[in-house]
Each structure stands twice: as structure tokens, then as C-alpha cells.
N, C-alpha and C positions, 0 to 999 in steps of 0.2 A: 444375656443379649438374645433377642429373638430372631436376628438376621434380617430384620426389616430395614431397608435402606432409608436413610434420612434424605428427604427430598432436597433440602438446602445443601447438604454435603454433596449429593449427586450433581446438583446444578453447578456447584463450584468446581467439582472435578471435571465436568464436561467442558466448562468454560476454559479451565486450565489446559485441557487437551487441545481444544480448538485454537487457543492462543499459541500453543507449542507448534501445531501444524502450520499455522499462519507464519510463525517466525521461521520455520524451516523453509517455506516457499518464498516469503517476501522479505523477512528480516535479514537473512543472510544473502539474499539475492541482490542483483543490481538492476532494480526496476528502471531507474533513469537510463542506464546503459542499454537495457533491452529496448526501451522506447527510442533511443538514439539509433540503434541498429535498424529498427523497424522503419524509422524515417529515412535512413539511408537506402533501404530496400525500395521504398516508394519512389525516392528521387531517381535511383538508378533505373527502375522500371519505366518511369516517365521519359527518361532520356532514350531508352531503347525504343519506345513507341513513337517518340516525336522527333528525334534527331534525323537530319538529312545526311549525316555522315555514317558510312558503313562501319568504320572502326568504333565509333561511339555506340552504335546500336549493338554490336557484338559485345562490347564491354558492359553495356547496361544490362543485357540479359544475364551474363555470367555473374556480374556483381550483385544484381538483385537477388539471385539465388544464394550467393554467399552471405549477404547481409541478413536475409531471412533466416538462414541456418544459424546465424550468430545469436539470434534472439533467445533460443532455448538455453544454451549454456550461460548466457548473461542472467537469465531469470534464476538459474541455479547458483549464481554467485561465482562462476568460474570465468573471470574476466580474460585470463590468458587464453583459454580455449575459445572464447567468443572472438577475440582478436585474431586467433589463428584461422578459424573458419572463415571470417570475413576477408582476411588477407588472401587466402587460397582462392576464394570466389572472385575477388576484385583484382588480383594481380597474378597469382600462381597459375590460374587456368587461362585467362584471356591473353596474357602477354605472350607465352609460347605459341598459342593458336594464331594470334595476329602476326607474329614474326614469320611463321611458316606459311601463312596465307599471303604475306607481302602487303598487308594492309596497315597503314599508319597515317598520322596526320602529316600535312604538307611539310612541316618543319623538319621531319626526319629526312625527307628527300632533299630539302634545302641544305642541311648539314652535310650530307653525302656529296652533293654537287660542289659545295664550297671547298671540301677537301680535295676533290679532283682538280678544281680550278687552281687551288693553291700550289699543288704539286706541278701543274702544267705551266702556270704563268707567274707564280710568285704572289698572286693576289687571289683571295677567295671571292672577289666581287666581279660579276659580269660587267663589261664596259657599257653595254647598251641593253639594259633590262627592259622588257616590254610587257610581260605578264606578271602576275603575282608570284608565280613559281620561279621567276628569274631573280627575284629580290632576296637578298640575304641581310636582314636587319640586325644581325649579331656581330659582335666584335671578332677580330681574326682568330683568337684562341679557341673559339667554339668549333672551328674546323677540325681540331684534334680528335673529336669524337667520331668524325667521318673518315679518319685515316685508315682504320681497318678495312672499310669498304673500298677506299681508293687504292689500297695496296694489294688486297687479296680478292677483290671482286665481291659480287653479291652473294650472300649466304647467311644462314641463321646466326652465326657467331660474329658477323661483321655488321649487323644492324646497329646503327648509331644509338638507338634507344637503350640497348643493353648496356652500353658503356656510359651513357649519361646516368642511368639508374644505378650502376655500380659505383660511379663517382659520388653520387648523392648519399647512398647508404654507407659507403666507406668513410666519407667526411663526417657524417653524423656519428659513426662508431668511434671515431677518434676524438670527437668533440665532447662526448658525454661519458660520465663514469658508468651510468646505467642507461644506455641509449634505448629509448622506447621505439625501436625500429619496427617491431611487429604491429603495434597499435597505430603508429604513425603511417606506415605503409598501407594500412587498411582504410584510412580515411579517404573519402571520395576525391577530395581535392588533390590528394597525393597519388592515390591508386590509379585514377584516370590518366594523368600524364605518364606515370610509370609504364602503363600498358600501351598507350597510343602515341606518345611523343616524348616530352620530358626535358626540353632544353632549359627550363627554369629550375629544375630540381638540383643539378650540380651547383648552380649559382647560390641557391638557398643553403645547401649543405656546406659549401665552402665559407659562406658568410658566418654560419654558426661556428665553424671550426676556427675562423679568424678571431672571433670574439672570445672563444674558449682559450685560445693560446694567449691572447692579451690578458685575460683574467688570471692566467698562470704565470704572468710576468715573463713571457717569451716574446719580446717585441719584434725581433727580426723575423721569427717564424710567422708571427701574426701578420706582419707586413707582407711577407711573401705570399701567404695564402689569400689574404684579402686582395692583393694586387692581381693574383691569378683570377679570382672571381670577377674583378673589375675588367679584366681583359676578355672575359667570356661575354658579358652583357652589361649594358649601362645600368641596369637595375641594381647592380652591386655597388655603384658609386656612392650612394648615401652611407654605406657602411664604413667608408674610409674615414670621414671625420669622426664618426661615432667611436671607432676603435682608438683613434688618437686621443680623443677626449677622455675615454675610459682610462687610458694609461696615464694621462695627466692627472686625473683624479686619484688614481692609485698611488702615483708618486707623492702627491701631497699628503696622503694618508700613510706613507711609509711602506706601501705594499708593492711598489714597482721600483726598479733600479733607476739610477741617475741617467738622464738622457734617453730613457726608454721611448717616450713619445716621438722624438725626432728620429731615432733609429727605425722605428716602425714606419713612420711616414716616408723616410728615404727608401726603405726596402719596398714598400708598396708602390711608390712612384716609379722606381726603376723597373720593377717587375712589369707593371702595366705598360710602360713606355717600350721596353724591349719586345713585348709580345704584340703590341698594337702598331707602333710607328712604322716598322718595315713594310707591312702590307698597306698601311695608309699612305705612305709616301710613294709607294710603287704606282698607284693610280689615285691621286687625291680626289679627282672628280667623281670617280666611281664610289670611293669610300663615303663621300658626303651624300651622294644620291641614295645609297643603300642604307646607311646607318643613321642619317639625319633627316633627309627629306622624305623618305618613304614612311618611317614611323609617324612623322608629323602630318602625313596626308598631303604632301606637296608634290606628288608625282602623278602621272597619268593613271597608273594602276593603284587602286586604293586598298589598304590593308583590310583583311576580313575581320580584324579585331574590332567588333562593334557592339560590345555588351552595353545595354542601356543604363550605364551609370551616369551620374550627373554631368561629368565632363563630356561624355559623348553626346548626351542630350543637348547640352549647350552648344556644342560645335555643330550639330546637325539641325537644330531648331531655331537658332537665333542668328540674325545678321551680325557678323563679327563675333559669333559665339566661340569660335576656336581661340581667338585672342583672349576672350574673357576667361575661358578655361585655363589657358596657359598662365594668365596673371594670377588666378586663384592657386594654381599649382606652385607658382613662385612664392606666393605668400605663405603657403604651407611649409615650403622649404625653409623660408626665413624664420618661421615660427619654431620649427624643429631646431634650427641652429641657435635661436635665442634660448630655448629650453636647455640645450647642452651647455650654454655659457652660464645661465642663471643657476641651474641645478644639475650639474654633471652627474652621470651615473657612477656609482662607486664599485659595482660588481658587474661581471659579464652578463648574468641573467637580467639585471636591471637595464643594461645597455641594450640587450636584445629586445626587451619589451618596449623601450623607447623607439628603437628602430622599427619594430613591428607597427607601432602607432603611426609613425611617419609614412611608412610604405602603404599602410591601409588608406590614408588620406590621398596619397599620390595615385593609387590605383583607381580610387573613386573619381578623381578629378582629371585624369588623363583623357585627352580627346579621343584617342584610339586605344581601347583597353579591352580586356576580356576577363571572365571569371577566373581563368587559370592563373592570373597574376596574384590572386589572393593566396596562392601557395606560399608566397614569401612571408607575409605576416603570420600565417598559420604555423609554418615550420618554426619560425623564430619564437613564437609564443609558446608552442608546445615544448620546444627545447628549454626555454627559460624556466617554465614552471616545473619541469621534471628534474632540474638540477638542484642539488642540495644547497640550502642557503649558506652563504658565506659572507664574512665581513673582512675588510682589509686588515692585513696584519699591522699592528702598531709598531712604531719605531722602537727598537730595543732601548731600554733605559740605561743611562751610563752607570758604570759600576760604582757602588757606594763604598766610601772609605771606612773601614772599621777602626774605631778608636777604643782605646782601653778605658 
């Protein structure tokens, strides 16, 4: 051999090296994930530049840096590192900063005031609300997150959003075998309320936990948890029939005990009644004003929840549009109920996806809504798709008699 390189072999070798380098950078990388984090960075930066709320601007600046920093480890294929960097920028930095600055969404102040009022008068609702800050559209159990503030005064550890966030993460940790807490907390629709408010997060987390307990054939525990979620906010009420139907489907398949649906329904109903009725009966007029009339826009002060979804556009742009939106919302509720009867979900993840679909339609059609409500279908869908697939346990076959 004369040592002269074969041009064809050299070209083939060069192509192989180039393919190997490309595989190292892109084949093992997470290019879609990197693009997603880059999109989150752009969205957070736009919020920081355009929002009129100081907490949102602070969050947007910090989160944009965190999401931008997550792009590189995502390109390298390290999804866990990317999620960690994004979570630090979107929650780990802005949350303590906003707590120490005393900056938060109005809902944090509302929860704290409702706890003070509950201790002082037995009702979390002001008898004569005049401004938006006077209204408490949540159910009485939500005031528990303001109890540290009411009992120990204002301080970094008594901020209600710390306790709503802890309840959310704790419920998800109990609901999942491998809870995707880091990646989920880094998502903008979750990270933003974790940092600035968060009253919807514990409701979403408890809903997932209730479905998980039902899927494990623990009907009483599922009823207690779902009833607690329903006593926090009315947005958890659609979960009650879904959990009961899930247990009925599991019972028919032999995966749930006898009488499980009724035990679950009884536990949920009693829990909700015990936590809601005392405050509601203490001042029924105030309860209806805060929890019913104010969210429906029937009070002098109008809710700031005005995201331009179809329901809000109908209510604001058409004569009688609010009625039209409410009728459409009722039709969606009936359609969800019909789907539960015709094809009931057989597993907890399937039930969560069905509930996520129904809540998505409800958020879009509510006359007074906001983007933050989308956290419900998001959390339910992420929880459902990250759970291991399971099928109902079949009924044990009767023993066969052995014959000679």
C-alpha cells in the first residue's frame, strides 16, 4: 500500500463523523423541549414588559431568565437539569423575593382577610362589600390558608401563598407514584400562581389526590379529599360526580369494593357540608353575594377576571350574551354528564382526562374567567399522562373442583 487515501473512503468516514457529531448534539438532545423552554422565555419576557401588575413583571423577568437558561441543558438531553433551572428561575427566585417585598396578587390579601373575619365573626364574608378587595368569591375552607396570618400576624412564613403552594405540592406527591413535581412546577401556568397567588393550586392538587385514592379503591378517603377540595372552591364540584362514576365503573369490573360509590359520595357530601354550611348559615345574604352574585357579575363591583375567551366575549359584546354563555356552559355540563353515563372511565387517569376536558370547556365558556383557570385541566392532564397505565382487576375466578 502506498498510503494514498481513497477519496471515497475518506468521504464516507467524514460523513460518519459528521453524523456522529450531529447525533451527539441533536439525536440525544431534546430539541422540542428546548424550543418549548425558549417559547416560555419569550412569553415570560412579554409578561414582564406588558403587564400592569408589579408581581407579574417581577415574575416575568426572573422566569424569562430561568427558561432561557433551561434551553442549553435541554439541547444536551438533560431534561431533569432543564426542569430544575426553569423551576429555580420561575419559582425558586421570584417566590421568596415577592414574599419579602410583600407583593402578591389580590387573592392573597383576600384569603388573609377572610381568615381574620372568620375568627372575629364566624363568617369569612364581609356583610357590606363595596370594592373588589372586599369580595371573597371562595368557599369558607379557603380561609384556612390565611390562618397563620390571622393567628401570628404578617411575616414571611405566614404568607397564604406559601401554604397554598405547600398543599398543592403535598397533594400531588401523595397522588402519584412518580410525581412530576419539578417539571410541573416549572410550567408557566403553575409557576406564576405559585409565586404570586395560587388559590387554584390546592384545589387542583386535591382533585388529583381524590381521583388517585378512588383508583386505589379507597372510597372514604377519596370522598374526604374531594369534599375538602369542593369546600375550597366551586371549581372542584365537577370532580364529585366523576369520582363517584369512576368507582361505579371499577365496581362493575371487580376493581372496587361493594358499596364504594355510595360511601365515597356520603363522605364527600358530609365533608363539604360540615366545612361550608356553618359559615353560609351564619350570614346567608353575604354568602350569596360573595360566592354567587359576585362571580356572575351581578354586583356593583365587577370581577377583574376578564380574559377574552368566548364566554367573556359573548357576555360583553352581545345583548343577553351572559345568558347565552351560561346556557352554553350548562350544555357542556350536560354533555360531560352524558359521556360519564355512556362511557364511564375505568381508571383514575382516564377519569382525570375526562374531567380535564370538561373543565377546559367550562373555562372557555364562563362569562368571567381568566387564563389562570387553565391550571386545572393542565395539572389533571399532566398527572394523568405521567401515571402508569393500569387496568381494573378482574374478579377472582371461583375455585375449580379437581376430579380424579
